[in-house]
N, C-alpha and C positions, 0 to 999 in steps of 0.2 A: 238657543233659539235666536233666529235672526232679529237684529234690532230694528225697531220701527220708529221712524222719525217724523213727527208731525209739526209743521211750522204754521203758526197763526200770527199774522200782523194784526194786532188787536186794535190799535188806534193811534192816530196822531192828532194832538190837540193843540191849537194855537189861537192867537188873536183874542176875539171877544169872548170865547167860551172857555178860556184857560182855567177859570176857577171852578168849573163844573165838576161834580163828582161822578165818576164812571164805574160801572160794575160790569164784569164779564164773567161768564160761567164756562168752565172747561172741566174735563174729566181726567183724573189722575189715579191710576191703579184702582179703578172702579168707584172712586168717590167723586161726586160733583162738587167742585170747588169754586167759590165765588172770589174773584180778584177785584178789589175795589180801592179807589184812592183818587185824589185830586192831582192828576199827572201834569197839569199845566202844559208847558211847551215841550214836554218829553215825548219822543216817539218810543213806543213800547212794543216789544216783540216777545212772543211766547213760543218755545220749542219744547215738545214733549217727546221723550225717548223711552221706549219700552225695552228694558234689558232682558227680562224674562217674565214669566207669569207671576204677577204679584209684586213686581219690582219696577218702578218707573221713576224717571227724573224729569222735572220741568225746569227749563231755563228761562228766566225772565231777564230781558235786556232793556235798559233805558238809555236813550241818547238825546242830547240837547245841543243844538248848533252852537250856542254861545256860552253855555254853562249856566247853571242855576242851582239853587238849593234843592236837593232831591226831595220828592214828595213822600209824605207818610202814606204807606199803603199796606193792605192786609190781605190775607187769604183766610177764608172761613169755610168750614164744611162740618158735617155731622154724620154720625153712624149710630145704629142701634147699640144699646148698652149690653146686649146679649153676650154673656160670658166675658165681660170686661171687669176684672177684679180690682184693678188699680192702675196707677201710672208710675213710670220711672223717669226721673230726670237727674242730672248731676247735682241738683240741690234739694231733691225731695227728702233726703235723709231718712228720718224714722217715721214719717207719715206719708205713705204712698197711696193713701186713699184719694179718690177723685172728689173735689169739692163741687158744690152746686153751681149751676150756670150763673147765678148772681154773685158768686164768690169763687170763681174757678181756681183750680190749682195752676200755678204758673212758674215759669223760669225765665229770668232775665239774663241774657248772655251777651258778652262782649269780649274784647281781646283778653283782658286779665280777670275775667269773672265767668265761671260756669261754662257750659257748652250748649250749642243750639240743637237739642234733640229731646224728644219725648217718646217713650214707648208705652203703649197701652197693652197690658198683659192680661191673660186669662187666669182662671182659677187653677189651671194646671201649669202655670208658668209659660204658656205658649204666647208667642207674639200675635197680637190682634192687629196692631198698626204701629209702626215706628216711623215718625216723621222728623226730618232733620233738614238743616240748611247749610249751605257752603259758606255763609257769612259768619266768620268768627272774629272779625275785626271790629265792626260797628255793632251797635245794640240791636238785638233781636229779642222779641218777647214771644214766647210760646205758651199757650194755655190750653186747658181742657177742663170741661165742667159738664155735669149732668143736669138736664132740665127735668124738673119734677113733673111737669105737665105731660110730657110725651116719652120719657124714658130714653131719650136720645143723648148721646155724648157730643157736645159742641166743642169744636177745636178752632184755634186761631193762631196764625203767625203774623206778627206785626213788625214792619220794617221802618226805619227812619222815624221812630217815635220821639227822638230827641233832636235838639238843634244840631244841624250839620253844616259843614262848609260846602261851597258850591262844587259841582262836578259836571262833566260833559258826557261821560260814559260810565255805566254801571251794569254789572251782571251778577245774578244770583241763581244758584241751583237749589231746587227743592226735591228731596228724595223721599218717596213713599215706599215702604216695604210692608206688604200685607201677607207675606209668606208665613205659613203656620209652623215655623220652627220655634225652638225655645227662645225666650226673650234675650237671654245672654248672647246667643248666636246673632240675633238681629243687631244688638249693640256692637258686637265685634265687627259686623259688616259696616256699620257707620264709621267706626274708628279707622278701618282699612280704607274706606272711601275718602275720608278727610286726608289720610296720609298719602293718597294717590295724587293729590294736587301738589304741584311744585312749590306753591306758596306755603304749604303746610308740611313740607317734608321734615319728618322728625329728625332730631339731632342724634348723632352716634351715641350709643350707650356703652361706656367702658365696662369691662367685666367687674371691676371693683365696685361699681355702683349697684351691683346686684348681690353684694355681700354685706353681712351685718355691720352695723355702725354703733359706736359709742358716742352719746351726746352729753354735753355738759349742762344742758339747760335745767332739767328738773333736779338733777343731783347737786348742782352748785349755783344755779341762777347766775347772777352777775359777779359773784365772788370767786372768780376763776383765778387759779395760780398755776404756774408751770409745773412746780414740783408735785402738787396734788394730782393734777391731771396726768402727769407721766406715770405715777403709780397706778392710776386706773387703766391707762393704756397697756401697761405690762400685764395686768390681770386679764384685760379684755382680749388681748392678742392670744393668750393661752386658750381662751374659750372660743376662738374662731372669728373674732371681730377684726375687720381689716382696715377700718378708718375711724377717725374721730372728727366730730364737728364741735368746734369751740364756739359757743353761742354768745349772745349779747353780754356785754360787760367788759370784754377785753380792751375796748377802745376808750374807756373813760373810768375815772375813779368815782364818778357819781353813781351811787347805788339806788337812787330813787327811780321808781318806774317812770318812764318817760324818755324823751329824746332831745332834751334841751342842749346837751353837749355833743350830740351826734352830728357827724358830717365831715370832721377832719380826718377821721380814721387813722389816728395815731395810737399805737399800742401802749396807752398810759398804764394800764393795769398789768400788762405783760410786756415790759420793755425788751425782754430778751426773746422776742418772737422768732427771729431767725434761728437762734440756738434751739428754741422749743421745737420748731418744725423739723430741724435736723435730728433731734433726739427721737422724735416720733418716727421719722424715716429710718433711723437706725434700728427701730423695732420691726421694720418691714410693714409699717402701717402708713396710710395716707392721711393727709391733714386738710381739713376744710374749715373755713372761717365764715362767721355770720356777718352780713351787712344789711342794714335797712336802706335799700337802694334810693328811694325818693327823698330822704330826709336831710335837711340842713337845719340843725338846732339853732334856736335864737341866741345861744351863748357860745356857739362855735365860731372859729376864725373864718370858716367858709361862708358864714352869713353875709359878711360885707362883700366878699368876692361874687356871690350869687344874687345879691340884693336886686330886686326888680325882675327876677326871672323865676317867680314862684307861681304855682297854680292857686295856692291857698295856704292859710295858717291852720294847723291842727290844734285847736284850743284844748287845753288840758294836758297836752303832751309836750308842749313847749317847742314845737318844731314846725318848720315850713316844708311844703311839698314842692319839689322842683318841677319846672315846666320843661318837658323834653323837647318842645318845639324850638327851643333856642339851641343853635349849634354849639354854643359855649357850654351849655348844660350837658349835652351829650358827650362832648369832649372831656369835660370834668369827670363825669361818671366813669367813662371808659378808661381814662388814664388812671383813675383810682385803682381799678382792678388789675390793669396791666402792671402798674408799679408794684402792687402787693404780690402778684404772682412772681414777678422777676426778683424782687428784693428778698422775699421770704421763701420762695420755692414752694408756693402753695399748690395743692392738687385739686382744689375746688372751692366753691362758695355756696353758702346757704343764702340765697337772695330773697329777702323778705319785703313784704308790703308793696309788691308790684301793683296790686290793685288800687293803690292810691293815685296812680297815674290815670286820672279820668277827668273829663270836662264837667264843670258844674253849670247850673242854669245861667250864671253870670259870666261864664268864660267867653272871651272874644275869639270866635273861631275864624280868625283871619291871619294873614302873614305879616301883619303890621308890627312895628316897634322891634324889629330885629329878628322876628321869628321866621324860619324858613319853611315851616309847615303850619297849616291852618288847623289840621285835625290832631288832637292829642293822641288818639289811637294810632294813627299813621306814624307819628313821631316816635311813639313808644316802640312800635314795631321796628323802625329803623334803628333806634337805640339798641334794642336787645339783639337784633340781627348782627349789627356791627360789633357789639360786645362779644357775642359768642364766637364770631369769626376771629376777632382779635385774640381772644384767649386760646382758641384752638390752634392758632398759628404758633403760639408759644408752647402749649401742651395739647396735643391732639386728643388726649384722653381726659381732658378737664371735666370735672363733675360739677353740675349746677342743680341745686335743689330748689324747687318751688313747693308751696303747700296749698291745699285747698283754700279758697275756691279758684285760684288762678292756675287752672289745670286743663284748659280747653285745647282744641286742636292747634291753635296758633302757638300756644305756650310750649308745645312739644318741639318747636323749632329751636328754642333757646335753652331748654332744660332737659336733662335726661334722668332726673329723679323727681317724682311727685310724691309728696308726703301728706298723710292725713292731717287735717287741722287739729289744733290742740284739744286733747281730751284726757287730761291727767287722771290716772287711776280708774278710767272708765273703759273697762275691757270690751263691753258690748258695743259702745260707741266706736271704738277703734276698729272693731270687726265690720261695722256698717260702713264706716268711712273708707277703709281700705278696700272693701269689696266693691263699693261704688267706683272707686278709682280703677280697680282691676278691669271692670266691665268696659271701660271706655279709653284706656290708656295704651292699648296695643303693646308694643315692645318697650315703651318707656318704663323704667324701673319704678315700681310702686313701693313706697316705704310706709311703715306704721308711724303713728305718732310715738314719741319716745315713751317707753314703758317705765312706769314707776309704781310703787306701792308702799304701804306701811311695812316696816321691817318686822313688826310683831305678827303679821299675817301668818296663818298656817301655810306651809309650803304648797299645799294643794290649792289654796286660794290664790297665792302669788302666781302659781303656774298658769292659772286661767288667763292672766295677762298675755303670756306667751302664746297660748293655744288660740286665742282670738285673732291673732295676726299672722298665722303660719303661711297664709297664701300671699304675703307681702314680704318685703325685706324688713327684718326686725331692727328697730333702733332701741337701745337700752339706755336708761338714764337713772340708774340707782348707783349708789356708791358701793362698788364691788368690794372695797376693803372693809366696809361696815356691815354688809348684810350677813344674816346667819349662814352658817356653813351649809345647811340643807338648801337654802335659797341659791347659793352659789352652785351647788351640785346640780340643782334643777335647771338653771340657766345653761350650764355646760352641756347637760344631756340633751335638752331640746334644741340648742344651737347646733350640736353635732348631728342630731336627727335632721334638722332643717337643711344643713349643708349636704348631707348624704342624699336627700330627696328633693333638692332644689329644682331639678329638671321637671319634676311632676308638679311641685307646688307653684313654681313661677311660670313654667313654659307649657304645662299641660293644658288640656281642655278644661277650663275653669267654669264652674257653675255655682252661683249663689242661689240656693233653693228658697222659694217662697219670699219674694221681696215684700209682699204685703205684711208679713209677720217678721220682717227684719232679719232674714237669713238665718233660720234656726239650724241650718246645716250648710256647710261649704264642701265642695267636692272638686278634686283635681284628678285628671286621668291622662295617662300617657302610655301607649302600648298596652301591656297586660297589667300595669300597675294602677291601682286606684287608692286614693287617700280621701277619706271622708272624716270630717270633724263635726261632731254633733254638740249643740249647745242647749238642747232640751231633749226629751225622750222621743227622738225621731227614729223612724225605721230606715235602716240602711239596706238598699237593694244590692244584691250580689249575683251577678250573672256568672254561673259556674264555669261555662265554657270560655268566656271572654276574660274574666278577671282571675288570674292565677296568683296574684300578689296584691293583697289588700290590707291596708292599715285603717283602723277606726280609732280616732282620737276622742276621748271622753272629756269634753270641755264643759262639764257640769258637775254638780255635787252628788247627784244620784249615781249608783254604781252598776246599773244594768245597761247593757247594750243589746239592742234587738236587730238581728239580721234576717232579712227575708231572701232566701236563696231561690234562684230560678234556673231550671235546667236539670240535667241528669246528675245523679249522685256522684260526688267526687271526693277523694280523700285529701284532706288538708292537715298540715301541722299548724297549730296556733300557739302563740306566746302572749301572755299577759304581763305587762310591765307597769310599774307605778311611775310617778312623775320624776323620780330620781334616776330612772333607768334600771331599777332593780327588777329582776325577773321574778314574778309571783307564781306563775303557772305555765306549764308547757305540756301539751297533749296532742295526740293525733285523733282526728274525727272524720267520720264519713258524713260529709255535709250534703244533706238531701233537700229536695224542693220543700219550701215552706218556711215557717218562722222558727228562729232559734234565739235563745237568750243566753247571754254570757255575763258573768260578774267581772267588772273591770273597775279598778280603783278610780276615785274622782281625780281628774286631770291625768289619768294614765292612758294606756292604749292597749289594743289587742291587734296582733298582726297574724294574718293568714298566708300560708304558702302552700301551693298545690304540690303534692308529692307524687302524683300520677296523672 
């Protein structure tokens, strides 16, 4: 459809009426939107572009002749709650119900926290309205709530709600998508839209970032040693794991939780770091190292070097948070990673606590006292952009991992691995976290939180940890030398299965069914291959003409799988396996239209292959 462009010069306010509050009404994708704020001396322009039926973008531009603090302004609109079951945001997690208008559901997005998008979805998982903003640097607050009196869903997007530095020009784009496709497709559209901006161009993702990882955190915590981890690497490599992340602890002999000694980044606990990295490389594995980017501990040597260039003190953790607005701070941080990469031949970094780079209510947002940026977010963007470029100049396939919630569109510029936030032994939480990431991360590699469990678990229960994260890159953090033999065999089997089907699991058409009930089924499809993983007694739909190669993974304790076939009768061979990969049953069946029930072991699978 031909694009339609509508330009409205809304207002120019100056002189004696600068403090007046102004409201304007415009229509976007069929919704009447109220734009309001105290715009002072800013000239404001609105451009509306219709891309296709149900998909429109509004561009709001602000200009000030001499520069001033940008005004707080908002957009508000409502729509009937008819067939709106809930809302999705990057932070809604396990409660996707919409709150009342007096306590609305909300998401606060900024550079290193969450993403500026909300999807209102129907009871059939259809998109009812997806609204998003191009602003991923500064704070945006998006909210949605239902009013008891009229049954309407009231929505709002608020900009510049926090103290800001002065500016002369500003532009933001607001995207409304009301097309009735499935909600996951609507979110993929938003991710693609963000990635189309030069400012948010995602970083290159090396192939190894899309392969299983062994992590030291849950298995060893801070008590890491070269010899113990090399033993784990040898076992992990045999199972298909291609890299290791050595987590917190390598840089200090202090085993107390906290960061008082962090900031010098000298390998006190593993002094033979260069030898360690080479030994891992000799196993044909990659080596990544953890760093707490913003931290300079009060007992570190770096404290005196950086003194006076902090945003704040983190009470209880014994560390200061660096202020990236100082050029010396950015140089110090970047040099730290350049030196480590060159000296130890590292392949990547797990960069933690990026979200601590943020302004507080008492932060002076000026360029005074040696700062060359007034905005903390802008300085952080420059820091991370320069860091990524510097590291890629040394190693083009460098891996950078971030974890939730610093996983928004801007973060895709600096990182190529997004990991679910910490959820030890919580399989269902890992499923929700990784699914949320998959829906909005585009081509950026999505990783599970490190898998761990009690070694006395029945193998079928331990296997549920694996099955809950099959649509992300698995990270394992159990001691492979110590786990029971059947646990080892289970990990090896499902890792091999994951590697064999990675193109479907990672690159296929992904759908997380029923966000309102926390994704009781996950589905990946590519070509004629369909993989469905069920976490309760869900019905798996089977289109006989389209799907000739179907796997159903039974990620629950009950042993029945229900398939509803659609289309003309077709002959299939099916194989039932347990979580160790042992074949339990193999038969040929004429699969006809209607419901069919199969007996499948807990944490096992059933695979269908068309024979005609």
